[in-house]
N, C-alpha and C positions, 0 to 999 in steps of 0.2 A: 445514610439511606438504607433501609432495610432490605436484605436479600441481594445486596449489590455484589456482583462477582467482578473482582478486579482484573483477572486474566481468564476470560471465558474461552471455551473451546471455539475453534472456527465454526461459523454457521453453514459452511458449504465445503465440500471436498476439494482438495487440491487437484489441479489439472494433472492428468497422467502424463508421464513423459520419461524418456531415457537418460535425460541429462539433469544436472542440479541447475538451480537458478543461475548461480555464478558461471558454470560451464557454458549455459546457453548464451548468456550475455557476452562473455569473452569470445566465443566463436562468432556471434553476430556482429560484434565490433570489429572483428578481423575478416569480415566478409566470407565466412566459412558457413557450411550448411548446419542447420539446427533441426531438432526433432519436432519442434512446434513453436508458435509465436508466444510471446510473454504474456502473462496474465497479471496486469499492474495498473495502477492509477498514479497520477503525477501530483497528488495532493488535493485536499479539500479546502474550501473556505472556512475560516474559523466559525462563521454562523451555522455550517452544517452540523458541527458537533453539539450545539444546543438545540437545533431544530429536528434532526432526524432521530427518531426513537432508538434505533439500533446503536447509536453512539451515546445519546443522552442517557439511556437506561443503564448503560455500563459506565457512565461517568468518563467516557474517553475524551480527550482534549488534544490528541495529536495524531498525526498521519501514521506514525509506526504501529500503534495499537489497533488503528482502523484496518490497516493492511493485514495484521495478523487475524483479526476477526473475520475478514473477508477471504483470508487464505491467498492473498496475492503474493507474487514473487518478492521475496525479501532480499534486496540487493544493497543493503546498508553498506556504507564506507566503500562505495565503488570509486569515488573520487571525482573531482571536478565540481564546478559550480552547479547548483541546482535551483531552479526558479519554481517556487511553490505558487499554486493558484491564488492564494490569499495575497501574495506579494504584487502579483499582476493586477488583481481586482482592486486593491487599495490604491495603486498608482494610476489607475484609470487607463491601462493599455488596451 
């Protein structure tokens, strides 16, 4: 695909804050005050990666790359089970 950028710069600025994403999550999970709310998504359906131009044009096929493109909080390896939207959609919940 000509002109394909595999790891493009985020398309919007990161939300300002005094804490890191991990600090904010740890404090929130322990019922402590935080500087602002989270800026995150809980996953996209598989179909979004082929239908939405912002993902399709960069050949993105997973949530991690989509989160980086949109400059969401990166909380990888936080732990515990995660339910992605595509799993819920496919099972008919």
